[in-house]
C-alpha positions as CSV (number, residue, x, y, z in Angstrom):
1,M,-25.4,3.5,3.0
2,Q,-27.2,3.5,-0.3
3,S,-25.0,2.1,-3.1
4,T,-24.2,4.1,-6.2
5,V,-23.3,0.9,-8.1
6,P,-26.2,-0.7,-9.9
7,E,-27.6,-3.9,-8.2
8,E,-26.9,-6.1,-11.2
9,E,-23.3,-4.9,-11.1
10,I,-23.0,-5.6,-7.4
11,K,-24.1,-9.1,-8.1
12,R,-21.7,-9.5,-11.0
13,V,-18.6,-8.4,-9.1
14,K,-19.6,-10.5,-6.1
15,G,-19.2,-13.5,-8.4
16,L,-15.7,-12.3,-9.0
17,G,-15.0,-12.2,-5.3
18,F,-15.8,-8.6,-4.5
19,L,-18.2,-8.1,-1.7
20,R,-19.7,-4.7,-1.1
21,D,-18.7,-2.8,2.1
22,K,-22.1,-1.6,3.4
23,R,-20.5,1.5,4.9
24,Y,-19.8,3.1,1.6
25,P,-21.6,3.7,-1.7
26,D,-19.0,2.3,-4.1
27,V,-16.5,0.3,-2.0
28,F,-15.8,-3.5,-2.0
29,N,-13.6,-6.0,-0.3
30,A,-11.7,-8.3,-2.6
31,R,-11.3,-12.0,-1.6
32,V,-8.0,-13.4,-2.8
33,I,-7.8,-17.2,-3.0
34,T,-4.8,-18.9,-1.4
35,V,-5.4,-22.4,-2.8
36,N,-4.4,-24.3,0.4
37,G,-3.7,-21.5,2.9
38,K,-0.1,-20.9,1.7
39,L,1.4,-17.9,-0.1
40,T,4.9,-17.2,-1.3
41,A,6.9,-14.3,0.0
42,A,6.5,-12.6,-3.4
43,Q,2.7,-13.0,-3.2
44,H,2.6,-11.6,0.3
45,R,4.5,-8.5,-1.0
46,A,2.1,-8.3,-3.9
47,L,-0.9,-8.3,-1.6
48,A,0.7,-5.6,0.5
49,D,1.4,-3.5,-2.6
50,A,-2.1,-4.2,-4.0
51,C,-3.9,-3.1,-0.8
52,E,-2.0,0.2,-0.9
53,K,-2.4,0.9,-4.6
54,F,-6.1,-0.2,-4.9
55,G,-7.5,-0.5,-1.4
56,S,-7.5,1.1,2.0
57,G,-4.1,-0.2,3.0
58,E,-5.5,-3.0,5.1
59,L,-5.7,-6.8,4.7
60,A,-8.1,-9.1,6.5
61,M,-8.0,-12.8,7.0
62,T,-11.2,-14.8,6.4
63,V,-12.1,-17.9,8.4
64,R,-11.7,-20.0,5.2
65,L,-8.1,-19.1,4.5
66,T,-8.6,-16.4,1.9
67,V,-7.3,-12.9,2.2
68,E,-9.5,-9.8,1.8
69,I,-8.0,-6.6,0.3
70,Q,-10.3,-4.1,1.9
71,G,-11.5,-0.7,0.7
72,V,-11.4,-1.3,-3.1
73,K,-13.4,1.3,-5.0
74,Y,-15.5,0.1,-7.8
75,E,-13.4,1.6,-10.5
76,N,-10.3,-0.2,-9.1
77,I,-11.7,-3.7,-9.4
78,E,-10.4,-4.6,-12.8
79,P,-7.0,-2.9,-12.3
80,L,-6.6,-4.8,-9.1
81,R,-7.4,-8.2,-10.8
82,A,-4.9,-7.4,-13.5
83,F,-2.2,-6.6,-10.9
84,L,-2.8,-9.7,-8.9
85,A,-2.7,-11.9,-12.0
86,Q,0.9,-11.0,-12.5
87,Y,1.7,-12.9,-9.3
88,G,-0.6,-15.9,-9.9
89,L,-3.3,-14.6,-7.6
90,V,-7.0,-14.5,-8.3
91,T,-10.1,-13.3,-6.6
92,G,-13.2,-15.4,-6.1
93,G,-14.7,-17.8,-3.6
94,T,-18.4,-16.8,-3.7
95,G,-21.6,-18.2,-5.2
96,K,-23.5,-21.5,-5.5
97,K,-20.4,-23.4,-6.4
98,V,-17.6,-25.4,-4.8
99,R,-15.8,-23.0,-2.5
100,P,-12.1,-22.7,-1.8
101,V,-10.8,-25.7,0.2
102,V,-9.7,-25.2,3.8
103,S,-6.6,-27.1,4.9
104,C,-4.8,-27.5,8.2
105,K,-1.0,-27.5,8.3
106,G,-0.9,-31.3,8.7
107,T,1.9,-31.6,6.2
108,T,4.3,-30.0,8.7
109,C,2.5,-30.6,12.0
110,Q,3.8,-33.2,14.4
111,Y,0.4,-34.8,14.5
112,G,-0.2,-34.7,10.7
113,L,-0.9,-38.1,9.1
114,I,-1.3,-37.0,5.5
115,D,0.1,-34.3,3.2
116,T,-2.7,-31.9,3.6
117,F,-1.2,-29.1,1.4
118,A,-0.7,-31.4,-1.6
119,L,-4.2,-33.0,-1.3
120,S,-5.8,-29.6,-0.8
121,A,-4.0,-28.2,-3.9
122,K,-5.4,-31.2,-5.9
123,I,-8.9,-30.6,-4.6
124,H,-8.6,-26.9,-5.5
125,E,-7.5,-27.6,-9.0
126,R,-10.0,-30.3,-9.7
127,F,-13.1,-28.9,-8.0
128,Y,-12.7,-25.2,-7.3
129,E,-11.1,-24.4,-10.6
130,G,-12.3,-27.4,-12.6
131,M,-15.9,-26.9,-11.6
132,R,-16.2,-23.1,-11.7
133,G,-18.9,-23.5,-14.4
134,V,-21.0,-25.9,-12.4
135,V,-23.8,-24.2,-10.6
136,L,-25.0,-26.0,-7.5
137,P,-28.2,-25.7,-5.3
138,H,-26.0,-23.9,-2.7
139,K,-22.4,-23.4,-1.8
140,F,-20.3,-26.5,-1.2
141,K,-17.5,-26.4,1.3
142,I,-14.6,-28.9,1.6
143,A,-12.0,-29.1,4.4
144,V,-8.9,-31.3,4.8
145,G,-7.6,-32.1,8.3
146,G,-4.3,-33.9,8.9
147,C,-5.4,-35.9,12.0
148,P,-8.3,-36.5,14.4
149,N,-7.5,-33.3,16.3
150,N,-10.0,-31.8,13.7
151,C,-8.4,-28.3,13.8
152,V,-10.3,-27.2,10.6
153,K,-13.6,-28.9,11.7
154,P,-13.9,-31.3,8.7
155,D,-17.1,-32.7,10.1
156,L,-18.8,-29.3,9.9
157,N,-18.2,-29.0,6.1
158,D,-20.2,-30.4,3.3
159,V,-17.4,-32.9,2.7
160,G,-14.5,-33.3,5.2
161,I,-11.4,-35.4,5.0
162,I,-9.3,-36.5,8.0
163,G,-6.0,-38.3,7.9
164,Q,-6.0,-41.7,9.5
165,R,-3.5,-44.3,10.8
166,V,-5.3,-47.5,11.6
167,P,-3.2,-49.7,13.9
168,T,-2.6,-53.5,13.6
169,V,-2.4,-55.3,16.9
170,Y,-0.2,-58.4,17.3
171,A,-1.5,-59.9,20.5
172,D,1.0,-62.7,20.4
173,K,3.8,-60.1,20.9
174,C,2.2,-58.4,23.8
175,R,3.8,-59.2,27.2
176,G,1.0,-57.8,29.2
177,C,3.2,-55.3,30.9
178,K,2.0,-53.8,34.2
179,V,2.6,-50.3,32.8
180,C,1.7,-50.6,29.1
181,R,3.2,-47.8,27.0
182,V,0.5,-48.2,24.4
183,E,-2.2,-47.7,26.9
184,K,-0.4,-44.9,28.7
185,N,0.1,-42.9,25.4
186,C,-3.4,-43.3,24.0
187,P,-4.7,-39.7,24.0
188,I,-8.4,-40.8,24.1
189,R,-7.8,-43.6,26.7
190,I,-9.4,-46.5,24.8
191,A,-6.3,-48.7,24.4
192,R,-6.2,-51.1,27.4
193,V,-4.7,-54.3,28.6
194,E,-7.4,-57.0,29.1
195,G,-6.6,-60.6,30.1
196,G,-2.9,-59.8,29.8
197,K,-3.1,-58.6,26.2
198,I,-3.3,-55.1,24.7
199,V,-6.7,-54.3,23.1
200,I,-7.5,-51.4,20.8
201,P,-11.3,-51.5,20.1
202,P,-11.8,-50.7,16.4
203,G,-15.1,-49.0,16.9
204,E,-13.6,-46.6,19.5
205,C,-10.2,-45.9,18.1
206,N,-9.9,-42.6,16.2
207,H,-6.9,-43.7,14.3
208,C,-4.6,-40.9,15.4
209,G,-1.4,-43.1,15.2
210,R,-0.1,-41.9,18.5
211,C,0.5,-45.4,19.7
212,M,2.9,-46.2,16.8
213,G,6.1,-47.8,18.0
214,M,5.1,-47.4,21.7
215,C,5.3,-51.1,22.5
216,P,9.0,-52.2,22.9
217,F,8.0,-55.7,22.0
218,G,6.4,-54.9,18.6
219,A,2.7,-55.5,19.6
220,V,1.7,-52.3,17.8
221,T,4.0,-51.5,14.9
222,D,2.1,-51.8,11.7
223,Y,-0.5,-49.3,10.4
224,V,-2.7,-48.7,7.4
225,N,-2.5,-45.0,6.4
226,G,-5.7,-43.5,5.0
227,Y,-8.5,-41.0,4.9
228,K,-11.8,-40.7,6.7
229,I,-14.5,-38.9,4.8
230,Y,-17.4,-37.0,6.5
231,L,-20.5,-36.1,4.6
232,G,-23.2,-33.5,5.2
233,G,-21.7,-31.2,7.8
234,R,-22.7,-27.6,8.1
235,W,-21.8,-24.6,10.2
236,G,-23.9,-21.5,10.5
237,K,-27.4,-20.6,11.5
238,R,-28.4,-24.2,11.5
239,V,-25.6,-26.6,12.5
240,A,-25.4,-30.1,11.2
241,Q,-22.9,-32.7,12.3
242,G,-21.4,-34.6,9.4
243,R,-21.3,-38.4,9.5
244,A,-18.3,-40.5,8.7
245,M,-18.5,-42.9,5.8
246,S,-18.2,-46.5,6.9
247,R,-14.8,-47.3,5.5
248,V,-11.3,-45.7,5.6
249,F,-10.0,-44.9,2.1
250,T,-6.4,-45.7,1.4
251,S,-5.6,-43.6,-1.7
252,E,-6.0,-40.0,-2.7
253,E,-7.7,-41.0,-6.0
254,E,-10.4,-42.7,-4.0
255,V,-11.0,-39.6,-2.0
256,L,-11.1,-37.4,-5.1
257,E,-13.6,-39.7,-6.8
258,V,-15.9,-39.7,-3.7
259,I,-15.7,-35.8,-3.6
260,E,-16.6,-35.6,-7.3
261,R,-19.5,-38.0,-6.9
262,A,-20.8,-36.0,-3.9
263,V,-20.6,-32.8,-5.8
264,M,-22.5,-34.2,-8.8
265,L,-25.1,-35.9,-6.6
266,F,-25.7,-32.6,-5.0
267,K,-26.0,-30.9,-8.4
268,D,-28.4,-33.6,-9.7
269,E,-30.5,-34.3,-6.5
270,G,-30.2,-31.1,-4.5
271,I,-33.1,-28.7,-4.3
272,D,-32.3,-25.1,-5.1
273,G,-31.4,-23.2,-1.8
274,E,-30.7,-26.3,0.3
275,R,-27.3,-27.3,1.6
276,F,-25.8,-30.7,1.0
277,A,-26.6,-31.6,4.7
278,D,-30.3,-31.2,3.8
279,T,-29.9,-33.3,0.7
280,V,-28.2,-36.1,2.6
281,A,-30.9,-36.0,5.3
282,R,-33.6,-36.1,2.7
283,L,-32.2,-38.9,0.7
284,G,-30.8,-40.8,3.7
285,F,-27.2,-41.1,4.7
286,E,-26.9,-44.9,3.9
287,N,-28.5,-44.3,0.5
288,V,-26.1,-41.5,-0.3
289,E,-23.1,-43.4,0.9
290,R,-24.1,-46.5,-1.2
291,R,-24.4,-44.3,-4.3
292,L,-21.1,-42.5,-3.7
293,L,-19.3,-45.8,-3.2
294,S,-20.8,-47.4,-6.3
295,G,-20.8,-44.3,-8.5
296,V,-24.6,-44.6,-9.1
297,Q,-26.2,-41.1,-9.5
298,A,-29.7,-42.1,-10.3
């Protein structure tokens, strides 16, 4: 249906997180940011009230953990934003900028290896909020997964983080048991007993940590906790599989530094309209990784 709202105004409010509903001449859907996929009970109640006061009475979940208040008339946009602000809620999540981070529930999940909620909140504050004024060649998506189960598909984002637990094998403690509990409990079946000793091939292990404490004789008890970072993933009309950087990072600050360097490299080196996956392919993954690890941007 033909819009009664001027085109420049449609573009402006889109930047505020209000996307036009094509079925109506003056109606929009408001994207409300959840920071890391969590809302308080008070915020849930506020969203319910807001969609009744200013929208159609319906809420919709997006695939990137934002909430849409549907059916917002153009004249209700600013009153809605003012109402949400009382509860610490904001609209947004559009444009050629860092987009809201997507986090799995690894903090509370039995398989989670890192505090995904806390890391995602830091990423949100530093990059979504802190870089709102930074215009990029295209949108830039970040996902945080708590383990190699990859529930939020980190390797299909511009930058993806996956929690890691890298095992240390003490072969001298291995008894070469006929039924090895480490081998039996490996979910990807790469741990194996060879020559009477347990072997976990470093190049094949996905660092899920599921073998931790399985050996009663202490052959596999120590681990290094960390983060794997994927670069250049993309989902959509043209899918690109992100590639993992060559090292496992052992601190949140290292992860945040790499993300910041990736965003700034994209800003400086990306061509308008291309995704980060295309920038990485054009510059070469090894070159991009070297620059991100060294901090060199030119």
